[in-house]
N, C-alpha and C positions, 0 to 999 in steps of 0.2 A: 504494500500500500504506500502511496506517496506520503511523505511527511507533511504534517499540518503546519502551515505558516502561522506563527504567533503574531498577532497584531497588538501592539502596545501603544495605547494613546498616551499623550503627555499627562493627562489627569491620572491615569493608572500609575505611570512611572513616578510621578511626584508622591503619590500616596505610598507606593512601595518604598521609596527613599525615606519618607518620613518615619516609617516603622523602625528604622535604624536608630532613631533618636526618641526614646520614650518620653523625654521631657518636653518634646515639641508640643506647641499649643495649636498648631495648624495655621497660625497667622502668616507665617513666612510662605507656606505653600499656597495660601489664598492670594497673596500678592502676585506670585508667579502666574497663577490662574488668571488673575485680572489683567496682567500684562499680555498674556497670550490671547485673551478675548479682545483686547484693544488691537492687537496685531492682526487678528482676523478681520476686524472692521476696517482698519487701514488698508489691508491687502485688497479687500473688496473694492474700495474706492480707487486704489491705484490701478486695478485691472480695468475699470470702466472709465478712468479719468478722461480719456479722449472722447468718449461718447457723451459725457455729462457736462461738457463745457466747464470743467473744473481746472483745466490746465492754465498755466500762465501765472503772472505775479498778481498779488493782491493789492498792489498800490501802497504797500507799507514797507518799512524797514525794521529789521530787528536790532537788538542792542549793538550788534557788530557793524551796523551800517550797510547790511546786505539786504537786497530785495527779498521780501517774504513771499514765497510761492503760496498759491491757494491751498494746495495739499499740505504745506507746512502748517498752516493755520488749522486745517481740519485735523491733522494728526495730533497736533499739540492739544487740541480740545478733547479729542477722544481719550488720550492717555490721562489727562487731568480728570475727566469725568469717570473714568474707570477706577480711579484710585482715591478720589477726594472724600468719599462718603463711607469708606469701609471700616473705619475705626482702627485700622492697622498702621496708618501713616502719620508721622509727626509733622512733616512738611515735604514739599516737593521742590525740585529745581529743574528748569528747562533751559536749554540753549537759547530758546526764543524769548526768554523773559529776563529782564535786567536783574531783578531781585529774586529771593526765594519766594515760593508760592505757598502761602499759609493754608492750612485746612480751615474751611469756613467754620465759624463758631457754632453753627447749628449741627455740626457733625462731631463725633468724638475723635480724639487724636490717639495715635498708637506709639509704638516703639521703634518704627523703622522710617528711614528716609530714602526716597527714590529720586535719582537724578537721571535725566534722559535727554537725548537728542531725538526729537520726534520723527524727523525725516531727513536723515543725512544724505548729502548728494543731491539736494533738490534742484540744483542747476541742470541736472541730467533729466529732469522729469519730461520736458518738452521733446526730448529726442529719444525717449523710450529706452534709456539705459538703466540698469539695475540701481536701485536706491535702498536705503535701509533705516531701521530704527535701532538705537543703541541705548542700553539702560544699565544702571548701577544701583545696588541696594546696600545701604549702611544701617547699622544700629544707631539709634539716637544716643548721644553722649551728654547733651546738656541736661540740666536738672529741672527745668520748668515743665509745665504741662504740655506745652506746644513746642514744635521744633524751631530752631534758630539757625543763623548762618554758621555757627560753630559746628552744627551737626552735618552740614554740607561740606565744610572745608576739612575733610579727613583724607589722609593718604590712601592710595589704592590698596595698600597692604591690609587695610582694615575692612575692605569690602566683604560683605557676606555673600554676595552673588553678583554676577555680571552676565550680560548677554546681548545678543543682537538679533534682529530679524532682517533677513535679506528678501527683498521683493524682486525676484528675478524670473527665470523661466518657470520656477516654482517658488513658493514662499516657504522659507526655512527659518526656524527659530533655533538658535544655538545658545546654550547657557552653561554656566558652571556655578556651583556653590562651594568650590574649593575642594571637591572630591572628584575630579575628572571633568571632562567636557562632553556634552551630549547634544546631538542635533535631531530636530524633529521637522518633518516636512508636512505641510498642510495638504490634506486631501480635500479638495473643494466639494466633492460629492458627499462627503461625510461631515464636513465642517469641523474636522478634528486634526490636530497636529499628531502625527504618528511617528514613533521612534524609528529613525532611518539611519542614524549615525551614532551608535552607542560608543562610549569610550574613545572619543576622537583624540588622536595623537599625531603630531607632526612626523612625517616619514623620515626614516633613517636608512640609507643616506638621503639627504634632502635633494630636491630638484635644484639644479644650479640656475636659478632664475632671480632676477632683481626687478623691482617695481618702483619707478620714480618718474616724476615729470621732468624730463630732460630739457624742456623748453627754458628752464630757469638755470641752466648750467653756468651761464656767464655771471650769475649773481651768487654762486656758491663760493665758499672759502676754498683755498687750495687743496686741503686734505680731502674734502668732499669730492672735488674734481678728480683728484688722483685715484680715489676709491672707485669711482665709476669707470674711469679709464682702465683700471686693472680688471674690474669685473667683466667688461665687454671685450677685453683683449686677452691678456695672459690667463685670467681666471676662467675663460671659456663659458661665461654666463650668457643666457638669453634674456631678453627684455620682454616683460609682460606688464602693461599698464592700462587699466580701464579708466581711471580717473574718478572712480566712485569708491570712497574709503571702505565701506562694508564689503563690497564685492572684491576689492583688491586684497583685503585682509582675509576674507573667506577662502580665496584661492590659495593664498600663502599658507593658511592653516591646513588645507587639504593636501597641498603638493610640496610644501616646504619652500625655502627661498628667503628673500630679504625684501621687506617693504620699507621704503624710506620717504620721509617728508622732512628734509633738513631745514635749518634756519638759513636765511640768505640776507643779502644787503637790505632788501625791502622789508623783510620780516625777521629781524634779529631775535625775536622771542619765539619764532616758529609760528605756524598757522593753526595747527589742530588744537582743539580744546582739551585740556588735561582731564577735567572732571567728567565731561559728557561723552568724550570719544576715546581718549587714549588710556585712561585708567581702566575702564571696563574691558577694552580690547586687550590691554596688557595682561589682565588677570586671566582671560581666556587663553591667550597664546602661552603664557607661563604654565597654566594648568595642563596644556597639551604638550609640554616638554620643550617649548621654545623660550625665547627671551624677549624682553621689551626694554628699550633704553631711550634716553633723550640724547644719546651720543656720548654721555659722560657718566650717567647714573641710571640705575634701574628706575623705570617709570613708576613702579609701585611704591618706591621709597620717597618720592617727592612730596614734600609738605606743601599743599596748595596755600597760596596767599590771598587769592581772590576767586570769586565764583566763575569768572570767565577767563581764567588764566590760560595762556597758550603755551605750547611746547613743541620742540622738534621731536621727531619720532623715528625710531628704528626698531622694527620687530620682525620676528620670523625664526628661522632655525638658529639655535644657540651659537653655533660656530660662526655663522655669518654676521650675527650682531656683534660678537666679540671682534671679528675682523674689522667691522666698521668703526668700532671704538678705537682700535689701534691707529687707523688712518686719521681719525678726527683728533687724536692727541697732538697732531702736528699743527692744528689750526689755532690761531689766536682769535680773540673776539672780533667779530665782524663790525 
């Protein structure tokens, strides 16, 4: 008789994982359920965006001075409404909002903090390139009833969980709670995330591939330039760059390699946001056996100073991130 294929939903997987922690209250699992629900709603709108007249910018700018896309606004609202009323959250923080987002007084507050980039890569929306959602979960550390900025400004090493949702040829949710990385693919016919990539680890030996926007080569420091020249020359690396952060990191996670977004003369602090993008992605890559660095220090060890702090980023296979750091030691400050 043919073997029976076991279908494991994300809901079942979370319940099974929770059984390993008898002290668990269920709140943490419920937060992940709520994020998964929000991802389904966002995925639905992304799929039909071109048909619904929802594409294009909303005529607004976010805190970073960038145009806010209509789907950005929608995704931000969906995540907020999925989490604000549950009683599990102390406060929220979004890349699209200048300050922390308090829980309304009419709802109870909880012990967790969620930071998120509701729709990363939104400049790719109109050209139908993969985009994503990134999230990070911390435990509340302040002593008041409700969350504060202190609760959001925690290093990535204190994250309880981190994950992303990739809206590509299929919708996939990848997350870690510090005990491995697991991926779930959305089955639209069932409306369920199904376990498709259990125990994700970066391959060994890794694929010799690097990912970077080489259009900015002339703005890089000498060490960064020498690194890329070595990779494409003596190193024998190939180049793969989508230009959508979640998609580029997802490929690096599955195939190995090195993703880079360095500082340059125009962006000496880097471009990517530490709290909403790189800290959660760093936790995932590290849990999968890789490394994440700002070129000098592990990204997970950086103490954030502000809610929208930016950082350079190097993540991927451990040996390649180590290599990048050696080249970057040659650089002085830009």
